C-alpha positions in Angstrom: -21.5 19.8 11.6 -19.6 21.0 14.2 -17.3 17.8 15.5 -19.2 17.9 18.4 -22.1 17.0 16.5 -20.2 14.4 14.9 -19.2 13.0 18.6 -22.7 12.6 19.2 -23.9 11.5 16.5 -21.3 8.5 17.1 -21.9 7.8 20.0 -25.9 7.6 19.8 -24.5 4.8 17.2 -25.7 6.8 14.7 -22.8 6.2 12.2 -22.4 2.8 13.0 -23.5 1.2 9.3 -21.1 3.4 7.8 -18.3 1.8 10.6 -19.4 -1.3 10.1 -19.2 -1.1 6.4 -15.5 -0.4 6.8 -14.1 -2.3 9.6 -17.2 -4.7 10.1 -19.1 -5.8 13.1 -16.5 -7.1 15.2 -14.5 -3.8 15.3 -17.8 -1.2 15.5 -16.7 -0.7 19.0 -13.1 -0.1 18.9 -13.5 2.2 16.3 -16.0 3.7 17.8 -14.3 4.6 20.3 -10.9 5.7 18.1 -13.3 8.0 15.5 -15.0 9.8 18.7 -10.4 9.9 20.4 -9.6 11.4 16.8 -12.2 14.2 16.8 -12.0 15.1 20.8 -8.6 15.6 20.0 -9.0 18.0 16.7 -11.6 20.1 19.0 -8.7 20.2 21.6 -6.0 20.9 18.9 -7.9 23.8 16.9 -11.6 25.2 17.9 -14.5 23.0 17.7 -15.9 24.0 13.9 -18.0 22.5 11.1 -15.8 19.6 10.1 -15.8 16.2 7.7 -13.8 12.8 9.0 -12.0 11.4 6.8 -10.1 7.7 5.8 -7.3 6.3 3.8 -6.9 2.7 3.5 -3.3 0.4 4.0 -3.1 -1.7 0.9 -1.8 -5.6 0.7 0.0 -6.4 -2.4 -1.1 -10.0 -3.8 0.1 -10.4 -7.0 3.0 -8.4 -9.4 5.9 -8.1 -6.8 8.4 -5.7 -7.6 7.0 -5.3 -10.8 5.5 -1.8 -11.2 8.8 0.0 -11.8 8.9 -1.5 -14.8 5.0 -1.2 -15.6 4.1 -4.6 -15.2 0.7 -5.5 -14.0 0.0 -5.7 -10.3 -2.5 -7.5 -8.4 -3.7 -5.6 -4.8 -5.9 -4.7 -2.7 -7.0 -2.5 0.1 -7.0 -3.4 3.6 -9.1 -2.2 7.2 -6.3 -0.6 8.4 -6.2 3.1 7.5 -5.2 6.1 8.3 -8.0 9.0 9.1 -8.1 12.7 10.0 -11.1 14.9 11.8 -10.6 18.4 9.1 -11.9 21.3 9.7 -11.5 23.9 6.7 -10.5 27.5 6.9 -10.5 30.1 4.4 -6.7 30.7 4.8 -4.9 28.9 2.4 -2.7 27.4 5.4 -2.8 23.6 6.2 -2.6 23.1 9.7 -2.1 19.5 10.8 -1.0 17.7 14.0 -0.4 13.1 13.2 0.4 11.1 16.5 4.2 10.7 16.7 4.9 13.6 14.0 5.9 17.1 14.4 4.6 19.4 12.1 5.4 22.8 10.7 2.6 24.8 8.9 2.2 24.6 5.3 1.3 27.8 3.1 -0.1 26.3 -0.2 -0.1 30.2 -1.4 3.5 28.8 -2.6 3.7 25.0 -4.3 7.1 25.1 -5.1 9.8 22.5 -4.2 11.0 23.2 -0.7 14.6 21.3 -0.3 14.7 21.9 3.5 11.0 20.1 3.7 12.6 17.0 2.0 11.5 13.5 3.6 9.2 15.3 5.4 5.5 15.7 5.9 5.3 19.1 5.2 6.9 17.9 1.3 4.0 14.8 1.2 1.3 18.3 2.7 2.7 21.2 -0.9 3.3 18.1 -3.5 -0.2 16.7 -3.5 -1.9 20.1 -3.6 1.0 21.0 -6.2 -0.3 17.8 -8.5 -3.5 18.3 -8.0 -3.1 22.3 -9.2 -0.8 21.6 -11.7 -3.8 19.8 -13.1 -6.8 21.9 -12.9 -8.3 21.5 -9.6 -8.4 23.6 -6.5 -6.2 22.8 -3.0 -7.3 25.4 -0.1 -6.2 25.5 3.8 -7.1 23.5 6.7 -6.7 22.0 10.4 -6.6 18.6 11.3 -5.5 16.1 13.0 -4.3 12.3 11.7 -4.2 8.9 13.5 -3.0 6.1 11.5 -3.3 1.9 12.7 -1.3 1.1 9.4 2.0 -0.4 10.0 5.0 1.7 9.4 7.5 -0.1 7.4 4.9 -3.2 7.2 4.9 -3.6 3.1 0.7 -2.3 3.7 1.7 1.5 2.8 1.4 4.1 5.5 2.2 6.9 3.0 0.5 6.0 0.3 -2.6 6.4 2.9 -1.3 9.2 4.1 -1.1 11.5 0.3 -4.8 9.7 -0.7 -6.1 10.9 2.4 -4.5 14.6 1.5 -5.8 13.6 -2.0 -9.4 13.0 -0.5 -9.3 16.1 1.7 -8.7 18.7 -0.9 -11.1 16.9 -3.5 -14.8 16.7 -1.2 -13.1 20.4 0.5 -12.6 21.9 -2.4 -14.0 20.0 -5.8 -16.7 18.9 -5.1 -15.8 15.7 -5.1 -15.1 15.1 -8.6 -11.6 14.2 -8.7 -11.4 10.4 -9.8 -9.2 8.6 -8.0 -6.5 7.9 -10.3 -5.6 11.6 -10.4 -5.4 11.7 -6.3 -3.6 8.3 -7.0 -1.3 9.9 -9.0 -0.9 13.1 -7.0 0.3 11.3 -3.7 3.3 9.4 -6.4 3.9 12.7 -7.4 4.3 14.3 -4.0 6.5 11.3 -3.2 8.8 11.5 -6.1 9.2 15.1 -6.4 8.5 17.1 -3.2 9.2 14.0 -0.1 12.1 13.3 -2.9 11.6 9.1 -3.2 11.7 7.2 -5.9 8.0 4.6 -5.4 5.6 3.0 -8.5 2.2 3.7 -8.8 0.7 0.5 -7.1 0.9 1.7 -3.6 -1.6 4.4 -4.3 -3.1 3.2 -7.0 -4.8 0.1 -4.3 -5.2 2.5 -1.4 -7.2 5.6 -3.7 -9.2 2.6 -5.7 -10.3 0.6 -3.1 -11.5 -2.9 -3.1 -9.8 -6.3 -5.4 -8.0 -4.0 -8.5 -5.9 -6.1 -10.9 -3.3 -2.6 -12.0 -2.0 -3.0 -15.5 1.2 -0.1 -16.2 1.9 -0.4 -19.5 0.7 3.0 -20.1 2.6 4.9 -17.9 0.1 7.6 -17.8 -3.0 6.2 -18.0 -2.7 2.4 -16.1 -5.5 0.3 -17.0 -7.4 -0.5 -13.7 -9.8 -3.4 -13.3 -12.1 -4.0 -10.1 -11.7 -7.7 -9.8 -14.7 -9.7 -7.0 -12.8 -11.4 -4.7 -13.0 -11.6 -0.6 -11.1 -15.2 0.5 -13.5 -15.0 3.3 -15.9 -16.3 1.6 -13.8 -19.3 0.6 -13.2 -19.6 4.5 -9.4 -18.4 4.2 -7.9 -15.8 6.0 -5.7 -13.2 4.4 -2.0 -12.6 7.3 0.4 -10.2 7.0 3.3 -11.2 9.8 5.1 -8.4 10.9 8.2 -10.8 11.3 10.0 -7.7 13.2 12.9 -7.3 11.3 14.4 -3.8 10.8 14.4 -1.9 8.0 17.4 0.3 8.7 20.6 0.5 5.9 17.9 -1.1 2.7 18.3 1.5 0.6 20.9 -0.3 -1.5 19.0 -3.5 -1.0 15.9 -1.9 -2.1 16.9 0.5 -5.2 18.8 -2.8 -6.8 16.8 -4.3 -8.1 14.5 -2.0 -10.3 18.4 -1.0 -11.1 19.3 -4.1 -11.6 16.0 -4.6 -13.5 16.2 -1.2 -15.9 19.9 -2.7 -17.0 18.2 -5.9 -18.3 15.5 -3.9 -20.0 18.4 -1.4 -21.5 20.1 -4.3 -22.7 17.5 -5.7 -24.6 17.0 -1.7 -25.8 14.0 -0.9 -24.2 14.1 1.4 -21.5 12.0 -1.1 -19.3 10.9 -4.2 -18.8 7.3 -4.4 -19.8 8.5 -3.4 -23.2 10.4 -6.9 -23.1 9.2 -10.0 -24.3 10.5 -13.6 -22.8 11.7 -14.9 -25.9 13.4 -11.6 -26.3 15.3 -11.8 -23.5 15.9 -15.9 -23.5 18.0 -15.0 -27.3 19.9 -12.9 -25.1 21.2 -14.8 -22.1 24.6 -14.5 -22.8 25.5 -10.6 -23.1 22.1 -10.3 -20.7 24.5 -12.4 -17.6 27.7 -10.4 -19.0 26.7 -7.2 -19.5 24.5 -6.9 -16.1 25.6 -10.3 -14.2 23.7 -12.8 -13.0 21.6 -11.8 -10.0 20.0 -9.1 -12.5 19.6 -12.0 -14.9 17.4 -13.5 -12.5 15.8 -10.7 -11.3 14.7 -9.7 -15.0 13.3 -13.0 -15.6 11.2 -13.4 -12.2 9.5 -10.1 -13.6 8.8 -11.5 -17.0 7.2 -14.7 -15.3 5.7 -12.2 -12.3 3.5 -9.8 -14.4 2.6 -12.6 -16.7 1.8 -14.5 -13.5 -0.2 -11.3 -12.0 -2.3 -11.3 -14.5 -2.8 -15.3 -14.2 -3.9 -14.5 -10.7 -6.9 -12.3 -12.2 -8.5 -14.6 -14.2 -8.2 -17.4 -12.0 -10.0 -15.2 -9.8 -12.4 -14.1 -12.1 -13.0 -17.5 -12.9 -13.9 -18.0 -9.0 -10.9 -21.0 -9.5 -9.9 -20.3 -5.9 -6.7 -23.5 -6.0 -5.7 -22.6 -9.4 -5.0 -18.8 -7.8 -4.2 -20.1 -4.4 -0.7 -22.0 -6.5 -0.2 -18.8 -8.0 0.7 -17.2 -5.2 2.9 -20.0 -4.4 4.6 -19.6 -7.4 5.0 -15.7 -6.9 6.4 -16.5 -3.8 8.8 -19.3 -5.1 10.0 -16.6 -8.1 10.7 -14.2 -4.9 12.8 -16.6 -3.2 14.5 -17.6 -5.5 15.3 -15.7 -8.4 14.2 -11.8 -7.1 16.2 -12.8 -3.7 14.4 -10.2 -1.6 14.1 -12.4 1.0 17.2 -12.0 3.1 19.9 -9.1 2.6 22.7 -10.9 0.9 25.3 -11.6 3.0 23.4 -12.3 6.6 23.6 -15.8 7.8 22.6 -15.2 11.0 19.3 -12.9 11.2 17.4 -14.2 7.9 13.7 -14.0 9.6 11.1 -13.7 6.2 13.1 -16.7 5.3 11.9 -18.4 8.5 9.0 -17.5 8.8 7.6 -19.1 5.7 8.8 -22.1 6.5 6.8 -22.0 9.6 4.0 -20.6 6.9 4.9 -24.3 4.3 5.3 -26.3 7.7 1.4 -25.6 9.1 -0.1 -24.9 5.9 1.4 -28.5 4.5 -0.3 -28.6 0.6 -3.3 -25.9 1.8 -3.5 -22.4 0.9 -0.6 -20.5 0.3 1.9 -17.4 1.4 4.7 -15.4 -0.1 7.4 -12.4 0.9 4.7 -9.2 0.9 5.9 -5.7 -0.7 9.3 -4.7 -0.9 10.8 -7.7 1.0 14.1 -8.0 2.7 11.9 -7.0 6.2 8.6 -5.9 7.0 5.8 -9.0 6.1 4.5 -12.2 4.7 1.4 -13.0 3.3 -0.3 -16.1 3.8 -3.9 -17.1 2.7 -4.9 -19.4 5.3 -7.6 -22.0 6.1 -9.5 -21.1 9.3 -9.2 -24.3 10.3 -5.6 -23.7 10.4 -5.9 -19.6 10.9 -4.9 -20.4 15.6 -2.2 -22.9 15.1 -0.4 -20.8 12.6 -0.8 -17.7 14.6 0.3 -19.5 17.3 3.4 -20.8 14.9 4.4 -16.5 13.7 3.7 -15.7 17.1 6.3 -18.4 18.3 8.9 -17.0 16.4 8.4 -13.6 15.9 6.6 -12.1 19.3 2.6 -11.7 20.4 0.4 -10.1 18.4 2.7 -9.8 15.2 0.2 -11.2 13.4 -2.9 -9.8 11.7 -5.9 -11.1 10.3 -6.8 -8.2 7.8 -10.2 -8.2 5.8 -10.8 -7.0 2.1 -12.0 -3.2 2.4 -14.3 -2.0 -0.6 -13.8 1.7 -0.4 -10.6 3.9 -1.1 -10.2 7.0 -0.3 -13.3 8.2 1.8 -15.1 11.4 4.0 -17.2 8.8 6.0 -18.8 11.7 7.9 
């Protein structure tokens, strides 16, 4: 179908069902306008050709704070914030992609080798995703596209992973008859980010975005992680899942983020293993003096966090399967306390005047009292905090957060059942 015909279909309401499924009825009109805008911009930039519209969601981490890089367990979910693109396939193996806020050069997929000058660029992700898929025997081809995203960059919702999954999903539908498994698309995204974009990352973000819904992931087998869907929607318990953007700058935090896996790995090596998921808590406790001497106390505490947190993610999954919401919320609160006390990714070391995540968590605790749960979200130090808020307290909670971080800082998230997909 031509892109102009898709616009007519959307405006006539013939795509309402699929959009409501992804975003909810309350957001239908907003999403119709968004999709029409993106499609029209694609037509204006390129042509009115036969095309498709794709979507890949951001993700929220619910359990397993800083566990994936040690091949531990996590609990995560895809959300209703996403990256979308209107796409026209081409015979020429060149990707011409325009995106709001980015200046992206055409990428010729006839050369899939690493280009050092593309480090930290969108072009690297385009080439790297195609290279990863082709390396596994799949196909990759050219296309013209325009994309936009409402996933908060730097907000712990993984805007980069959503974009990588979007790229893999486009190649899957256009050139592989939709046969590439979601897990392979996730791995392709991680490969592109690690090898071509040249940034270290685990696989949780891409996996949650590609698979969709609420998922429990065990990364113990690095090349074949165990992914289980979990039937859980906070709304069914009259709870809102809220992320608060604490509006703290991520600049100059690379060393803080790198220190977490480096220190954990140092402890694992002290115990004779490559990663902490190969270690047990009893083994760890038998070597306390040695770990403190060789790795330091913060590394000891961060490793202790991991060993407890990776089990906590498993316990959270079990609580949800048993529909024991009270036990689940208790575990979320435990996770938050562990991140603060042991992982120490709430505030930048030495920061005295500015500790926004800690302020947000203190305000959350004050509003929630003995109800709900709150924790740091994602990498920490900046970004977002996460709260499970009883709907009766949602407006009070948002008011408290906005008093500290400004209007519009809160996002009430909906769990999305689909990962990366061709929407229409």
